C-alpha positions as CSV (number, residue, x, y, z in Angstrom):
1,M,85.0,109.1,108.6
2,A,87.2,109.8,111.7
3,G,87.3,106.8,113.9
4,S,85.9,104.4,111.3
5,Q,87.5,101.1,110.6
6,A,89.9,100.6,107.8
7,D,88.4,97.5,106.1
8,S,88.9,96.4,102.6
9,T,85.4,97.4,101.5
10,T,85.8,101.0,102.7
11,I,89.3,101.3,101.2
12,E,88.0,100.0,97.9
13,A,85.1,102.4,98.0
14,I,87.4,105.3,98.5
15,Y,89.6,104.0,95.6
16,R,86.5,103.9,93.3
17,E,85.1,107.3,94.3
18,R,88.3,109.3,94.5
19,F,90.7,107.6,92.0
20,R,90.8,110.5,89.6
21,S,91.6,113.0,92.4
22,F,94.5,110.8,93.6
23,L,95.7,110.3,90.0
24,F,95.5,114.0,89.1
25,S,97.3,115.2,92.2
26,V,100.1,112.6,92.0
27,T,100.5,113.3,88.3
28,A,101.0,117.0,89.2
29,L,103.6,116.0,91.8
30,L,105.5,113.5,89.6
31,G,104.9,115.0,86.1
32,D,104.4,111.5,84.7
33,G,100.9,110.0,84.3
34,E,102.1,106.4,84.0
35,A,104.3,106.7,87.1
36,A,101.3,108.4,89.0
37,L,99.0,105.5,88.0
38,D,101.6,103.0,89.4
39,V,102.0,105.1,92.6
40,V,98.2,105.4,93.2
41,Q,97.7,101.6,92.7
42,D,100.8,100.8,94.9
43,G,99.6,103.3,97.6
44,F,96.1,101.7,97.8
45,A,97.6,98.2,97.8
46,L,99.8,99.3,100.7
47,A,96.8,100.7,102.5
48,L,95.0,97.4,102.1
49,A,98.0,95.5,103.3
50,R,98.4,97.8,106.3
51,Q,94.7,98.4,107.2
52,Q,95.2,97.1,110.7
53,T,97.6,99.9,111.4
54,Y,95.0,102.6,110.9
55,R,94.2,103.9,114.4
56,G,91.2,105.9,113.5
57,D,92.7,109.2,114.8
58,G,91.7,111.1,111.6
59,S,89.9,110.3,108.4
60,L,90.5,107.1,106.6
61,E,90.8,109.0,103.3
62,G,93.5,111.4,104.9
63,W,95.4,108.3,106.0
64,I,95.3,106.8,102.5
65,W,96.4,110.2,101.0
66,R,99.4,110.1,103.3
67,I,100.3,106.6,102.2
68,V,99.9,107.5,98.5
69,L,102.0,110.7,98.8
70,N,104.7,108.9,100.7
71,V,104.9,106.3,97.9
72,A,105.0,109.2,95.4
73,R,107.8,110.9,97.3
74,D,109.8,107.6,97.4
75,R,109.3,107.2,93.7
76,Q,110.4,110.7,93.1
77,R,113.5,110.4,95.2
78,S,114.5,107.1,93.6
79,S,113.9,108.6,90.1
80,Q,115.9,111.7,90.9
81,R,118.8,109.6,92.0
82,R,118.9,107.8,88.7
83,E,118.2,110.7,86.3
84,N,117.7,114.4,86.2
85,F,114.1,115.0,85.2
86,P,112.7,118.3,83.9
87,P,110.2,120.1,86.2
88,P,106.8,118.4,86.5
89,E,104.1,119.3,84.1
90,L,100.4,119.5,84.9
91,P,98.6,116.4,83.7
92,E,96.6,116.3,80.5
93,G,93.0,117.3,81.0
94,A,93.9,120.1,83.5
95,G,91.6,122.4,81.5
96,E,92.3,125.4,79.5
97,A,94.7,127.0,82.0
98,D,97.0,129.4,80.2
99,D,100.7,129.0,80.4
100,A,101.1,131.7,83.1
101,V,98.8,129.9,85.5
102,R,100.5,126.5,84.7
103,A,104.0,128.0,85.2
104,S,103.0,129.7,88.4
105,L,101.5,126.5,89.9
106,L,104.6,124.5,89.0
107,A,106.9,127.2,90.4
108,L,105.4,126.8,93.9
109,P,107.4,124.8,96.5
110,E,106.2,121.2,96.8
111,R,104.3,121.6,100.1
112,Q,102.4,124.6,98.7
113,R,101.7,122.9,95.3
114,L,100.5,119.7,97.1
115,A,98.3,121.8,99.4
116,V,96.7,123.6,96.4
117,F,96.0,120.3,94.6
118,L,94.7,118.5,97.6
119,R,92.4,121.4,98.5
120,Y,91.1,122.5,95.1
121,Y,91.4,119.4,92.9
122,A,91.0,116.6,95.5
123,D,88.6,118.7,97.6
124,L,90.1,117.6,100.9
125,S,89.5,119.5,104.1
126,Y,92.3,121.3,105.9
127,D,92.3,118.4,108.5
128,Q,92.6,115.8,105.7
129,I,95.4,117.8,104.0
130,A,97.3,118.1,107.3
131,E,97.0,114.4,107.8
132,A,98.1,113.5,104.3
133,L,101.1,115.8,104.4
134,G,102.0,115.0,108.0
135,V,101.8,118.6,109.2
136,R,99.5,120.6,111.5
137,V,96.4,122.3,110.2
138,G,98.0,125.7,110.8
139,T,100.8,124.7,108.5
140,V,98.2,123.8,105.8
141,A,96.6,127.2,106.2
142,A,99.9,129.0,106.0
143,A,101.0,126.9,102.9
144,L,97.7,127.8,101.2
145,H,98.0,131.4,102.1
146,S,101.6,131.6,100.8
147,A,100.5,129.8,97.6
148,H,97.6,132.1,97.0
149,S,99.9,135.2,97.6
150,A,102.6,133.8,95.2
151,L,100.1,132.9,92.5
152,Q,98.5,136.3,92.8
153,R,101.8,138.1,92.6
154,N,103.0,136.0,89.7
155,L,99.8,136.5,87.7
156,E,99.7,140.2,88.4
157,E,103.2,140.5,87.0
158,V,102.2,138.6,83.8
159,G,99.1,140.9,83.4
160,R,101.2,144.0,83.3
């Protein structure tokens, strides 16, 4: 979708088709399903309001991911200023992942955790992840490699 227009119809189509991926990933980031729902809806509303600012440099979906993740980070920062929250939990419906996998995922640094969720749960390309996180494609590759290594190391330790 690189170079396409950001019109209301296209943004709404992405919302309908990818809502669950957005919600799941933001829930993993925030650890709160209700807050994640608000963030996803606020992010899409913001994308609709700012659709004229989309330059068409990358994919429209990557641009929307970046907006949604920025809204999530703003929410996270304001929440952390008000209260100390426990570490985030994976959302309900994450499957039958055992506690070791869950703990290993949650122990990853934020960029690595987001890269994993955007790649494997939201099924975004490296280019889309780079756009969403505001980093270069090489940084995405490095973050995923580091995440894979950390997860493998942690899970091997548990298996001993």
